[in-house]
C-alpha positions as CSV (number, residue, x, y, z in Angstrom):
1,M,0.1,0.0,0.2
2,A,1.4,3.4,-1.0
3,K,2.4,5.5,2.0
4,K,0.0,8.5,2.1
5,K,1.8,11.9,1.6
6,G,1.4,14.4,4.4
7,E,-0.3,17.7,4.2
8,G,2.2,20.4,2.7
9,Y,4.4,17.7,1.2
10,L,6.2,18.8,-2.0
11,S,7.9,16.5,-4.1
12,A,11.2,16.8,-5.9
13,K,9.8,17.3,-9.3
14,E,7.5,20.0,-8.0
15,S,10.3,21.8,-6.0
16,R,12.5,22.0,-9.1
17,R,9.6,23.5,-11.2
18,I,8.9,26.2,-8.6
19,A,12.7,26.7,-8.5
20,K,13.0,27.2,-12.3
21,E,10.3,29.6,-12.5
22,N,11.5,31.6,-9.4
23,R,14.8,31.8,-11.0
24,K,13.2,33.1,-14.5
25,I,11.6,36.0,-12.4
26,T,14.7,36.9,-10.0
27,D,17.0,37.0,-13.0
28,K,14.9,39.6,-14.8
29,L,14.6,41.5,-11.7
30,E,18.5,41.3,-10.9
31,K,19.4,42.4,-14.3
32,Q,17.3,45.4,-14.1
33,H,18.9,46.1,-10.8
34,K,22.7,45.6,-12.0
35,R,22.6,47.8,-14.9
36,K,25.4,50.7,-14.9
37,N,25.1,54.0,-16.0
38,V,21.6,54.4,-15.6
39,P,20.1,58.0,-16.3
40,E,19.0,59.8,-13.2
41,E,15.6,60.5,-14.8
42,E,14.7,56.6,-14.5
43,Y,14.7,56.6,-10.8
44,R,13.7,60.3,-10.2
45,T,10.2,60.7,-8.6
46,K,7.9,63.4,-7.2
47,M,6.8,63.4,-3.6
48,H,3.0,63.2,-3.0
49,D,3.6,65.6,0.1
50,F,6.9,67.5,0.7
51,N,6.3,67.4,4.3
52,N,7.2,63.7,4.2
53,S,10.7,62.6,4.3
54,L,9.7,59.0,3.1
55,E,6.4,57.7,1.5
56,I,6.0,54.1,1.1
57,D,3.3,53.2,-1.5
58,N,1.8,49.7,-2.0
59,L,5.3,47.9,-1.2
60,H,5.5,44.2,-2.2
61,T,8.5,42.4,-1.1
62,Y,8.6,38.8,-1.8
63,F,11.1,36.0,-1.1
64,F,11.3,33.4,-3.9
65,S,12.0,29.8,-2.2
66,D,12.2,26.4,-3.5
67,V,8.8,25.7,-1.7
68,G,7.0,28.8,-3.1
69,V,6.8,32.5,-3.2
70,V,6.9,34.1,0.5
71,K,4.9,37.3,0.4
72,A,6.7,39.0,3.4
73,V,5.6,42.4,2.7
74,D,2.1,42.4,0.8
75,G,1.0,46.0,-0.1
76,V,2.2,48.3,2.7
77,S,1.7,52.1,2.6
78,F,2.7,54.6,5.1
79,N,4.4,58.0,5.4
80,V,7.2,59.2,7.6
81,P,6.6,62.9,8.1
82,L,9.6,65.5,8.3
83,G,11.2,65.5,11.8
84,K,8.7,62.9,13.3
85,T,9.0,59.4,14.6
86,V,6.8,56.6,13.1
87,G,6.7,53.2,15.1
88,V,6.0,50.4,13.3
89,V,4.7,47.5,15.5
90,G,3.9,43.9,15.2
91,E,4.6,40.4,16.2
92,S,7.6,38.8,15.1
93,G,7.4,37.6,11.4
94,C,4.9,40.4,10.2
95,G,7.2,42.1,7.8
96,K,8.6,45.0,10.0
97,S,12.2,44.2,9.4
98,V,11.8,43.3,5.7
99,T,10.1,46.5,5.1
100,S,13.1,48.5,6.8
101,L,15.5,46.1,4.6
102,S,13.7,47.2,1.4
103,I,13.9,50.6,2.1
104,M,17.7,50.3,2.6
105,Q,18.1,47.8,-0.4
106,L,19.7,45.5,1.7
107,L,17.3,42.4,1.3
108,Q,19.0,38.9,0.7
109,R,19.1,39.0,-2.9
110,P,18.6,37.2,-5.3
111,Q,15.8,35.4,-3.4
112,G,14.4,38.5,-1.9
113,Q,13.1,41.2,-4.3
114,I,10.8,44.3,-4.4
115,V,8.3,43.2,-7.2
116,E,6.1,46.1,-7.0
117,G,5.4,49.5,-5.0
118,E,7.3,52.9,-4.6
119,I,9.5,54.1,-2.0
120,R,9.8,57.9,-2.3
121,L,12.7,59.4,-0.5
122,N,12.8,63.2,-0.1
123,L,16.1,64.8,-1.0
124,G,15.0,68.5,-0.7
125,K,14.9,69.9,-4.0
126,K,14.5,66.3,-5.7
127,A,13.2,62.9,-4.7
128,Y,14.2,59.3,-5.6
129,D,12.1,56.0,-5.9
130,I,14.3,53.5,-4.1
131,P,13.3,50.2,-5.9
132,K,14.3,51.8,-9.2
133,V,17.7,53.0,-7.8
134,P,20.7,51.1,-9.3
135,I,23.2,49.7,-6.8
136,E,26.0,52.0,-7.6
137,A,23.8,55.1,-6.9
138,M,22.2,53.5,-3.8
139,Q,25.6,53.2,-2.3
140,K,25.5,57.3,-2.2
141,L,22.0,57.5,-0.7
142,R,22.6,54.6,1.9
143,G,24.6,56.3,5.0
144,N,24.2,59.7,3.3
145,H,20.6,60.5,3.5
146,I,19.2,57.2,5.0
147,S,20.8,55.0,7.3
148,M,20.0,52.1,9.7
149,I,20.6,51.0,13.4
150,F,20.5,47.3,13.4
151,Q,18.8,44.9,15.8
152,E,21.8,43.3,17.4
153,P,24.8,45.1,17.8
154,M,27.1,42.5,18.7
155,T,26.4,40.7,15.3
156,S,26.5,44.2,13.5
157,L,30.0,45.1,14.6
158,N,33.1,43.5,13.2
159,P,34.8,41.5,16.0
160,V,38.2,41.7,14.6
161,F,38.3,45.6,14.1
162,R,38.6,48.4,16.6
163,I,35.6,50.7,17.1
164,G,37.3,53.9,15.9
165,E,38.2,52.0,12.5
166,Q,34.6,50.9,12.1
167,I,33.3,54.3,12.4
168,E,36.1,55.9,10.2
169,E,35.2,53.3,7.5
170,V,31.7,54.8,7.3
171,I,33.0,58.4,7.3
172,A,35.6,57.5,4.6
173,L,33.1,55.6,2.5
174,H,30.2,58.2,2.4
175,D,31.7,61.7,3.4
176,G,35.4,61.3,3.2
177,E,36.1,63.6,0.3
178,G,38.7,66.1,1.4
179,K,39.1,64.7,4.7
180,T,42.7,63.6,6.3
181,E,42.8,60.9,8.9
182,A,43.3,63.4,11.6
183,D,40.1,65.0,10.4
184,M,38.1,61.4,10.2
185,K,39.5,60.7,13.9
186,A,38.2,64.0,15.2
187,R,34.8,63.4,13.9
188,T,34.6,59.7,15.2
189,L,35.7,61.1,18.7
190,E,32.9,63.6,18.3
191,L,30.2,61.1,17.4
192,L,31.3,59.0,20.4
193,E,30.7,61.8,22.5
194,M,27.4,62.9,20.9
195,V,26.0,59.5,21.7
196,G,26.9,59.8,25.5
197,I,30.3,57.8,25.5
198,A,32.5,59.9,28.0
199,N,35.6,57.8,27.4
200,S,35.7,58.4,23.6
201,E,39.3,58.1,23.4
202,G,39.5,54.6,25.2
203,V,36.5,53.4,23.5
204,Y,38.0,54.3,20.0
205,S,40.7,51.9,20.5
206,M,38.5,49.1,21.9
207,F,37.3,45.9,20.1
208,P,33.4,45.4,20.6
209,H,33.7,42.4,22.7
210,E,35.3,44.8,25.3
211,L,32.2,46.7,25.5
212,S,28.8,46.0,27.2
213,G,25.5,45.8,25.2
214,G,24.5,49.6,26.0
215,M,27.8,50.7,25.0
216,R,27.9,48.7,21.6
217,Q,24.3,50.0,20.8
218,R,25.9,53.6,21.2
219,V,28.4,52.8,18.9
220,M,25.8,51.6,16.5
221,I,23.8,54.8,16.8
222,A,27.1,56.9,16.2
223,I,27.7,54.8,12.9
224,A,24.2,55.6,11.8
225,L,24.5,59.1,12.5
226,A,28.0,59.8,11.0
227,C,26.8,61.6,7.8
228,N,23.7,63.4,9.6
229,P,21.2,61.5,7.5
230,K,17.6,62.7,6.9
231,V,16.0,59.3,7.8
232,I,17.1,57.0,10.5
233,I,15.5,53.5,10.5
234,A,16.0,51.9,14.0
235,D,15.2,48.2,13.9
236,E,14.4,47.0,17.6
237,P,17.5,49.1,18.9
238,T,16.8,48.2,22.6
239,T,15.7,44.6,22.5
240,A,18.9,43.1,23.9
241,L,19.1,45.7,26.6
242,D,17.9,45.9,30.1
243,V,15.3,48.3,31.2
244,T,17.5,51.2,32.5
245,I,20.0,51.2,29.2
246,Q,16.9,51.0,27.2
247,A,15.4,54.3,28.8
248,Q,18.9,55.9,28.1
249,I,19.1,54.7,24.5
250,L,15.6,56.1,23.9
251,D,16.1,59.5,25.4
252,L,19.6,59.6,23.3
253,L,17.7,58.8,20.2
254,R,14.9,61.4,20.8
255,S,17.7,64.2,21.5
256,L,19.8,63.2,18.5
257,K,16.9,63.2,16.2
258,D,16.0,66.9,17.2
259,R,19.8,67.9,17.1
260,I,20.3,66.8,13.4
261,N,16.7,67.4,12.3
262,S,15.9,63.8,11.1
263,S,13.0,61.4,10.8
264,I,13.0,58.0,12.8
265,V,11.2,54.8,11.5
266,L,11.3,52.8,14.9
267,I,10.5,49.1,14.4
268,T,9.6,47.4,17.3
269,H,7.1,44.8,19.2
270,D,7.4,46.7,22.3
271,L,4.4,48.8,22.8
272,G,6.0,50.7,25.7
273,V,8.7,52.0,23.6
274,I,6.3,53.3,20.9
275,A,4.1,54.9,23.5
276,E,7.0,56.8,24.6
277,M,9.0,57.6,21.4
278,A,6.5,57.5,18.4
279,D,4.2,60.5,17.0
280,F,2.6,57.9,14.6
281,V,2.0,54.4,14.7
282,V,1.9,51.6,12.0
283,V,0.3,48.1,13.0
284,M,1.4,45.3,10.7
285,Y,0.1,41.8,10.7
286,A,1.1,38.8,8.3
287,G,2.9,41.5,6.0
288,R,0.2,44.0,5.6
289,V,-0.7,47.3,7.6
290,V,-4.0,46.7,9.6
291,E,-4.0,50.2,11.4
292,K,-2.3,53.3,11.3
293,G,-2.8,56.6,13.0
294,T,-1.2,59.1,15.7
295,A,0.2,57.6,18.9
296,E,-2.6,59.1,20.7
297,E,-5.4,57.5,18.3
298,I,-3.9,54.1,18.5
299,F,-3.6,53.9,22.4
300,E,-6.8,55.7,23.1
301,N,-8.8,54.3,20.5
302,P,-7.5,50.9,19.2
303,A,-9.9,49.9,16.2
304,H,-8.5,46.7,14.6
305,P,-9.1,43.5,16.8
306,Y,-5.3,42.8,16.5
307,T,-4.5,46.1,18.0
308,I,-6.9,45.6,20.6
309,G,-5.2,42.2,21.3
310,L,-1.8,43.7,21.4
311,M,-3.0,46.2,23.8
312,A,-4.6,43.8,26.2
313,S,-1.6,41.3,26.1
314,K,0.7,44.2,27.7
315,P,1.1,43.9,31.5
316,V,-0.3,47.5,33.2
317,V,1.4,48.6,36.4
318,G,-0.9,48.5,39.3
319,K,-3.4,46.0,37.6
320,K,-3.3,42.6,39.2
321,V,-4.1,39.6,36.6
322,D,-3.9,35.9,37.0
323,K,-2.9,35.4,33.4
324,L,-2.0,37.7,30.6
325,Y,-4.4,37.9,27.6
326,S,-2.8,35.8,24.6
327,I,-4.1,36.2,21.0
328,P,-5.3,32.6,20.1
329,G,-4.6,30.6,17.0
330,K,-1.5,31.0,14.8
331,V,-0.3,33.3,12.0
332,P,-1.4,31.7,8.4
333,N,1.1,30.1,6.3
334,P,3.0,32.9,4.2
335,I,3.2,30.8,1.2
336,N,-0.5,29.9,1.0
337,M,-2.3,33.0,2.3
338,P,-6.1,33.0,2.7
339,N,-8.3,35.1,0.3
340,Y,-10.0,36.6,3.4
341,C,-8.7,39.0,6.1
342,Y,-5.8,37.5,7.3
343,F,-6.7,37.9,10.8
344,K,-10.2,36.4,10.7
345,D,-9.2,32.8,11.9
346,R,-7.8,34.2,15.2
347,C,-10.3,37.2,15.5
348,E,-12.7,37.1,18.4
349,M,-15.0,39.9,17.1
350,A,-15.3,38.3,13.4
351,I,-18.5,39.0,11.8
352,E,-20.1,37.4,8.7
353,P,-18.5,39.8,5.9
354,C,-15.0,38.8,7.3
355,S,-15.1,35.7,5.1
356,G,-15.3,38.1,1.9
357,E,-12.3,39.5,0.1
358,Y,-9.9,41.3,2.4
359,P,-10.9,44.4,3.6
360,C,-9.8,47.7,2.3
361,F,-9.0,51.0,4.5
362,V,-11.7,52.9,6.3
363,K,-10.9,56.4,7.5
364,L,-11.9,57.0,11.3
365,S,-10.4,60.4,11.3
366,D,-8.1,62.6,9.0
367,T,-5.1,60.5,10.4
368,H,-6.6,57.5,11.7
369,E,-7.2,54.4,9.2
370,V,-8.2,50.9,9.9
371,S,-8.4,47.7,7.8
372,C,-11.7,45.8,9.2
373,Y,-15.1,44.9,8.3
374,R,-16.5,46.1,11.6
375,H,-16.1,49.5,10.6
376,Y,-17.7,49.4,7.4
377,K,-21.1,51.7,7.5
378,D,-23.1,49.1,6.3
379,N,-22.1,46.7,9.2
380,G,-23.2,49.3,11.9
381,G,-19.6,50.5,12.0
382,E,-18.1,53.7,11.9
383,E,-17.4,55.7,8.9
C-alpha cells in the first residue's frame, strides 16, 4: 500500500519546477537592478507631500524559495513626516524588518526582491524612487541620506576591528572627500561623545567584545549618524538591553533626532517603546498594515481586533491579573495566504462579511485608518 503523503508535502519534481520559475523572475529583476550608467531621470520621482521625508506606497517584497513565494511584505503603505518618529509595531514575522531592509535595499538577493510599489525618498530639491535606484547610486544614498541602526549590535559590529576603525570606514566611504585621517578621527571622537560615551578616546581603541551591550548599541547609533542622515531606521534598537539602558538609548535617540533634524522609523514589538517615542503608529500583521494613526489615536482608540489584542496582552502597572491575555491561534502560512482577512481565523470579534475579500482601509479620522469590516458603514460600524 502506498504511503500517504502528509499535508504540505512537496515532491522533488514540484520543487524543481518552482525553483525554475522563480529563477526566471529573479534573473529578470536582478538584470534590471545591476544595470550601470542608468540616467537619473529613470529613478527620479515626485513626493506626493513635501512635508514627508519618506513615502512608502503599495510595497510588495517577496522571497522566492524552492517551496513557493513568501509574500513577506504584501502591499504596505505609510508616510514618514519630516522630523517625526513613526513606530512600526507587530509580532515577530509580520514584515517589519523586511520593510526596513527594502527601504535600505539590503534584502538578501536574489531570493528577496521588491516586485511592486514605490518608496519615495525626499532629498529636498528632488526625490528618488528607491526600488528603481541602481546599486551604484544606492551606495551614495545609503549612509548619507538614509541609515539604519541594526537589531543586534554584537553581530552588526565586526569583532576583529577596533571601534574607531569601523566608524571611520563609514565616514571615509560616504563623507570622506577632502578629509585627512586626523579629520576623520576627530569626527569619530565627536560622534562617540555625541552618543553619550564619556571615555571616547578609550572606546576608540577598543574591540566590540570589550564593551557592554548598551555601549555597543551607542556605537551602532554613532555609525548610523555619521553623515547626518535625513531618515534613521531603528530596527528594535533596545531589544537586547535591560530596562535602564533601554530608557537611556531612547532618550538619546530622541535628543539626536532633534539635534540633526531627522525622521525616525522605529521598528519594535514593544508597545511601551512606541508609547514613549512615536508620533505616529503603523500596526502590521502578516505582511500588511492593519491600522495606522497618531500614537494618541492608536492607544486611546484601538480599532482593529489585532491592535486591541496587542494592547490587552501588555502588562499594566498596578493592575493585578492571574494570566496575561494571549491572542489565540497562529499566523497563516505565508506561502499560502487565505483570500479573506488574514486575521479572521484568530479574531474573537469576527462578523459575517469577514469571510469575504480582504477589507480595504476605512478612515476613522483624518489621520486614523483601519482595515476591518467591523468599521464599514453597512455593518453598523463607523465611517
